[in-house]
N, C-alpha and C positions, 0 to 999 in steps of 0.2 A: 503494499499500499504506500510505502515511502516513495515510489516511483511516481505517483501522481503528484505528490507535493514537490519533488524535484522538477517535474515537468512544469508545474506552475510557476515555480520560481524561476526556471529558465525562460518561460514566456514573458514574464513580468520584469526580467533582469535584476532579480533580487538574490542575495546570498543568504544562507541560512543564519549568519551571525546577525545580520540586519533583522531577521524575524525575531531573533532572540532579544536583541536590544530594543526593539520597538513594541514587542508584545509581553516581555517579561517572562516568556517560557524558557526555561533553563536550556542551555546548550546540551547538557547531558540528556535532557528529554529527547531533543531532536537526534541526538547521536544514537540513543537506544532504540529509537523509532527505526533508524536507518540499519543499524548493525545487529540488533537483536530482534527486530520485529514487533518490538512493544509499542503499541498505540499509546499516544499521550492521553492523559485524563480528558474526560468530556470537557471540562472547563478549558483546558489548554487547546483542545481541537476547536472549540468554539472561537478562542481568542485568535488561532491561526487563520481559520476560515473568514473571520471578519476581516482580518488584516488583509487577506489575499482577496476579499470581496468574492468569495464562492461559498457554496453551501458546505455544511460538514460532509453531506453524502458525496459530493464531488470530490472533496479532499480525500476521503478514505476509498475512493473508487467505487462507490455504490450508487452513483447517480442514475446510471442507465439501466440499473437492475429493477425489473418490475416485479411487485410482489406476485408470487404464483399461489392461487388458492388450491388449498388442499381440500378436495371435495368431501373427505371423510369427517373433518371436524370444522371446516370453515375457517381455518387459520392460514394466513399466507406463510410463505416459506420463512421470512424472518421471525415471525411470532412463534412457528414451530420450533426453529433453532433456540430461541429464547427459553421455551419450555423444556427443551432438551438440557440446556445448561442448568436451569433452575432444579431440575430433577436430580442433577449431580451435587447439589448442595444439601447438607444435612438439615433434616426437618427443623431442628431447634435453631439453626442459623438463619433460616428463611426470613424471619421477621427483621432481623438486622439488615440483611440484603435489601429487603423491601424499603426499610427506612432510608438506606443510602441512596437507592435509586430515586425514591420520592424527593429526597433532599437535593440531589444533583438536578433533577428536573424543575424544581422550584427556584433553585439558584439560577438557572438559565431562563427562567420565565416561562417555562413550557407547561406549567401546572397553575 
């Protein structure tokens, strides 16, 4: 997914260091994204997307992926993947995960 970020930087004539300086996103975050495949936090993805004037979906390479409806349960593919991940979390940890997601969405003004 870092490739999309690099392509956007190249198109706009921006260096990663400038993104770091102007958004406050740590250089180590950008480096980990490139070398280790770790996505920045939601907050940092939003900062980077706003700085580059693109959607978060475009930034992470998901812009052109249309949700595919699963006729068995009515979920699109992203929702189904989210549920698969959720099922891997221990039952007693799910309320904490829910609270974290809810807080992140509220922080971004999405709730």
